[in-house]
VOPAGU-2260 file (C-alpha; in pm, 1 decimal, decimal comma):
REM VOPAGU-2260
SITE   aa  ch    i         X         Y         Z
SITE  MET   A    0   -1811,0    2727,1    -775,0
SITE  GLY   A    1   -1635,8    2476,8   -1001,9
SITE  ASP   A    2   -1296,1    2645,4    -972,3
SITE  LYS   A    3   -1324,0    2645,3    -593,3
SITE  LEU   A    4   -1416,3    2275,7    -590,2
SITE  ILE   A    5   -1114,7    2189,9    -805,2
SITE  GLU   A    6    -889,6    2402,1    -585,4
SITE  ALA   A    7   -1022,5    2227,1    -274,2
SITE  ALA   A    8    -981,7    1880,5    -428,7
SITE  ASN   A    9    -618,1    1953,4    -513,8
SITE  SER   A   10    -528,9    2108,2    -178,7
SITE  ASP   A   11    -357,9    1944,1     117,4
SITE  ASP   A   12    -662,2    2011,4     336,7
SITE  PRO   A   13    -979,5    2002,4     123,9
SITE  ALA   A   14   -1212,1    2022,2     425,7
SITE  ILE   A   15   -1094,4    2371,5     521,4
SITE  LEU   A   16   -1132,7    2504,4     168,3
SITE  LEU   A   17   -1472,9    2337,5     131,2
SITE  SER   A   18   -1593,5    2489,5     457,5
SITE  ASN   A   19   -1518,6    2833,1     310,0
SITE  LEU   A   20   -1683,0    2745,0     -20,0
SITE  VAL   A   21   -1999,6    2937,6      47,4
SITE  ASP   A   22   -1811,9    3265,6      88,8
SITE  HIS   A   23   -1853,8    3449,1    -238,5
SITE  ASP   A   24   -1572,7    3638,1    -410,9
SITE  ASP   A   25   -1800,4    3940,7    -438,0
SITE  GLY   A   26   -1829,3    3960,9     -58,4
SITE  GLU   A   27   -2191,7    3845,0     -53,7
SITE  ALA   A   28   -2266,1    3660,3     268,4
SITE  TRP   A   29   -2423,0    3314,2     282,4
SITE  ASN   A   30   -2793,3    3359,3     338,9
SITE  GLY   A   31   -2897,9    2999,2     384,2
SITE  GLY   A   32   -3017,5    2926,7      32,6
SITE  GLY   A   33   -3351,8    3011,9    -125,6
SITE  ASN   A   34   -3556,5    3024,1     194,2
SITE  GLY   A   35   -3272,5    3084,4     438,0
SITE  GLU   A   36   -3322,9    2739,7     592,0
SITE  PHE   A   37   -2973,7    2595,9     538,5
SITE  GLU   A   38   -2648,0    2651,4     718,0
SITE  LYS   A   39   -2295,5    2615,7     577,2
SITE  HIS   A   40   -2259,8    2263,2     713,4
SITE  HIS   A   41   -2560,3    2150,2     505,5
SITE  LEU   A   42   -2384,6    2251,9     183,2
SITE  LEU   A   43   -2056,8    2101,1     298,9
SITE  GLY   A   44   -2231,7    1775,1     388,4
SITE  ARG   A   45   -2390,9    1752,7      44,0
SITE  LEU   A   46   -2062,2    1824,2    -131,9
SITE  LEU   A   47   -1878,1    1562,8      72,7
SITE  GLY   A   48   -2158,5    1312,7       2,0
SITE  VAL   A   49   -2132,0    1372,3    -372,9
SITE  ALA   A   50   -1753,3    1334,7    -356,7
SITE  ALA   A   51   -1789,5    1008,0    -162,4
SITE  THR   A   52   -2040,0     879,2    -417,5
SITE  PHE   A   53   -1789,2     934,9    -696,9
SITE  ASP   A   54   -1514,1     774,4    -488,5
SITE  CYS   A   55   -1736,3     470,1    -439,6
SITE  LEU   A   56   -1805,6     454,2    -811,2
SITE  MET   A   57   -1435,6     470,9    -891,2
SITE  LEU   A   58   -1336,2     218,4    -625,5
SITE  TYR   A   59   -1610,7     -40,0    -661,1
SITE  GLY   A   60   -1793,8      36,2    -984,0
SITE  CYS   A   61   -2123,4     129,2    -821,4
SITE  TYR   A   62   -2275,8     406,9    -617,0
SITE  ILE   A   63   -2308,5     414,5    -237,6
SITE  ASN   A   64   -2687,3     404,4    -258,0
SITE  GLU   A   65   -2664,6      82,7    -463,0
SITE  PHE   A   66   -2463,0     -77,8    -182,1
SITE  LEU   A   67   -2722,3      37,8      70,0
SITE  VAL   A   68   -3002,2    -118,2    -133,9
SITE  LEU   A   69   -2809,3    -447,8    -147,0
SITE  ALA   A   70   -2752,3    -432,2     227,2
SITE  LYS   A   71   -3112,9    -350,3     310,2
SITE  ASP   A   72   -3293,8    -572,5      58,9
SITE  ASN   A   73   -3055,7    -870,5      58,9
SITE  GLY   A   74   -2898,7    -853,5     404,4
SITE  ASP   A   75   -2559,0    -802,3     237,9
SITE  ASP   A   76   -2336,8    -681,4     520,6
SITE  GLU   A   77   -2030,3    -667,1     293,5
SITE  ALA   A   78   -2212,2    -415,9      71,9
SITE  LEU   A   79   -2283,8    -206,4     381,4
SITE  PHE   A   80   -1918,4    -228,6     485,1
SITE  LYS   A   81   -1803,2    -112,3     140,8
SITE  ALA   A   82   -2031,2     190,9     163,6
SITE  ILE   A   83   -1898,1     268,8     512,4
SITE  ARG   A   84   -1535,2     229,3     396,0
SITE  VAL   A   85   -1590,1     505,7     144,3
SITE  ASP   A   86   -1811,6     730,9     357,7
SITE  PRO   A   87   -1831,2     661,8     731,9
SITE  VAL   A   88   -2130,5     896,1     756,5
SITE  VAL   A   89   -2330,4     605,8     610,7
SITE  VAL   A   90   -2359,4     472,0     967,9
SITE  THR   A   91   -2604,4     754,7    1036,9
SITE  CYS   A   92   -2856,8     647,7     775,6
SITE  GLU   A   93   -3164,4     480,9     923,7
SITE  PHE   A   94   -3096,2     130,7     790,7
SITE  ALA   A   95   -2727,4     124,8     888,1
SITE  ALA   A   96   -2798,5     258,7    1236,8
SITE  HIS   A   97   -3066,2      -8,7    1284,2
SITE  ARG   A   98   -2835,8    -287,2    1159,0
SITE  ILE   A   99   -2560,0    -173,1    1394,3
SITE  SER   A  100   -2803,1    -155,6    1687,6
SITE  VAL   A  101   -2925,3    -509,6    1619,6
SITE  ALA   A  102   -2566,5    -636,8    1599,8
SITE  VAL   A  103   -2483,6    -475,4    1933,5
SITE  ALA   A  104   -2802,9    -607,5    2095,7
SITE  VAL   A  105   -2744,1    -968,5    1986,5
SITE  GLY   A  106   -2364,9    -957,6    2027,2
SITE  ASP   A  107   -2287,8   -1021,2    1659,1
SITE  ARG   A  108   -1908,9   -1010,3    1691,8
SITE  MET   A  109   -1844,3   -1091,0    1325,6
SITE  PHE   A  110   -2054,7    -796,5    1210,2
SITE  LEU   A  111   -1898,5    -560,7    1464,4
SITE  LYS   A  112   -1548,0    -667,2    1362,5
SITE  GLY   A  113   -1638,6    -605,0     997,9
SITE  LEU   A  114   -1781,8    -266,4    1092,5
SITE  GLN   A  115   -1467,1    -174,4    1282,2
SITE  THR   A  116   -1253,3    -264,7     981,6
SITE  ALA   A  117   -1482,0     -72,1     746,2
SITE  LEU   A  118   -1457,3     239,5     962,9
SITE  LEU   A  119   -1081,1     237,9     905,9
SITE  GLY   A  120   -1159,8     318,5     542,3
SITE  LYS   A  121    -907,3      87,4     381,0
SITE  THR   A  122   -1020,9     -24,5      35,8
SITE  GLY   A  123    -728,6    -236,7     -82,2
SITE  ASP   A  124    -474,2    -194,3    -358,9
SITE  GLN   A  125    -682,2    -364,7    -630,6
SITE  ALA   A  126    -976,5    -132,7    -575,9
SITE  GLN   A  127    -745,2     170,3    -588,5
SITE  TYR   A  128    -568,3      47,7    -902,0
SITE  LEU   A  129    -888,9      20,2   -1103,4
SITE  LYS   A  130   -1045,2     353,6    -998,8
SITE  GLU   A  131   -1015,5     527,0   -1335,1
SITE  PHE   A  132   -1119,4     215,4   -1526,5
SITE  ARG   A  133   -1437,1     172,4   -1321,2
SITE  PHE   A  134   -1527,9     538,0   -1352,7
SITE  LEU   A  135   -1486,8     520,0   -1730,9
SITE  MET   A  136   -1695,2     202,4   -1754,7
SITE  GLN   A  137   -1975,1     358,5   -1549,2
SITE  PHE   A  138   -1964,4     671,2   -1765,5
SITE  LEU   A  139   -1982,7     460,7   -2081,7
SITE  ASP   A  140   -2264,6     252,4   -1937,0
SITE  GLU   A  141   -2471,4     556,3   -1839,3
SITE  SER   A  142   -2399,1     709,4   -2182,5
SITE  ARG   A  143   -2524,8     389,2   -2346,8
SITE  MET   A  144   -2186,5     334,4   -2508,8
SITE  LEU   A  145   -2078,7      19,8   -2325,8
SITE  ASP   A  146   -2202,7    -196,0   -2614,2
SITE  ARG   A  147   -1916,1     -76,7   -2835,9
SITE  PRO   A  148   -1669,8    -347,4   -2945,1
SITE  THR   A  149   -1437,2    -459,9   -2667,9
SITE  THR   A  150   -1130,7    -373,4   -2875,7
SITE  GLU   A  151   -1257,1     -15,7   -2911,3
SITE  LEU   A  152   -1320,6      14,0   -2537,5
SITE  SER   A  153    -980,3    -135,4   -2456,2
SITE  SER   A  154    -810,5     113,9   -2687,2
SITE  LEU   A  155    -999,6     399,9   -2523,5
SITE  CYS   A  156    -893,9     283,6   -2175,6
SITE  LEU   A  157    -530,4     276,1   -2277,6
SITE  GLU   A  158    -546,2     601,0   -2474,1
SITE  ILE   A  159    -685,3     809,9   -2188,6
SITE  GLY   A  160    -480,6     633,6   -1919,5
SITE  ALA   A  161    -767,3     461,2   -1739,3
SITE  TYR   A  162    -556,6     143,5   -1739,8
SITE  ASP   A  163    -178,4     103,2   -1748,1
SITE  ASP   A  164     -38,4      -7,3   -2082,6
SITE  HIS   A  165     167,1    -325,1   -2037,9
SITE  PRO   A  166     211,7    -647,8   -2239,3
SITE  ASN   A  167    -104,9    -813,9   -2101,9
SITE  ALA   A  168    -314,7    -496,6   -2085,8
SITE  VAL   A  169    -545,3    -573,4   -2380,9
SITE  LYS   A  170    -615,5    -926,6   -2255,2
SITE  ASN   A  171    -677,4    -802,5   -1899,0
SITE  LEU   A  172    -898,3    -520,1   -2021,8
SITE  SER   A  173   -1107,9    -758,7   -2229,2
SITE  GLU   A  174   -1177,5    -964,4   -1918,5
SITE  LEU   A  175   -1247,8    -658,8   -1699,8
SITE  ILE   A  176   -1486,5    -516,0   -1960,3
SITE  ARG   A  177   -1663,8    -851,8   -1987,4
SITE  LYS   A  178   -1708,0    -865,8   -1609,4
SITE  PHE   A  179   -1829,8    -506,5   -1593,0
SITE  ARG   A  180   -2089,5    -575,6   -1862,2
SITE  MET   A  181   -2224,4    -864,9   -1652,1
SITE  LEU   A  182   -2297,1    -640,4   -1351,5
C-alpha cells in the first residue's frame, strides 16, 4: 500500500485517493479485516491519524498523544490547542470533549476563543519553517543518535536540507539542537 499512500500524499485531493485505498489492484474486495469487523472509514481514520501524528511531530517536535498527556495531567490548554490545530478530530477524545463541556458549562470565554482559533488549524510560519528539522531531531533522538557532536548534527541538517543554509545557519542550528536536547 506504500505506493498508494505516496500517490495520495502527493495528489491535489488526498482524501479521495485515501478513501479508495482499500480497493486492491487485483480486484479483491475489502472484507473488513481479519474478522470482518471494520469498515473502510476505520482504515481511513487510522491512516489520517497517523498522518496527523507525523504532522504534529514535524510542526512542534512532539506527538499528538504527548500534547494530550500534558493537557490532561497538567491542565495545559495550549497543548490541547496545538493537538487540535493539527488534528481537529482530537476534540472527540474523551478528555478533550470533557474539557470543552466544562468550558461551555462555566462560560470560559478564553478557553472557547482558544479552541475556536485552534479549530482553524493555523500553526504559524515558524512552526512550518522548522518542520523538517524537528522531524530529523525526533528521528535522531529515537535512534539514540542525538548525542552526536553538535557540529556533526548541524552538518547533517544542512546536507539533507532539513534547515536552509545561510550565513547564520550553523549558529542557529547549534541553538536549536541545544533546545531540542533539553526537551
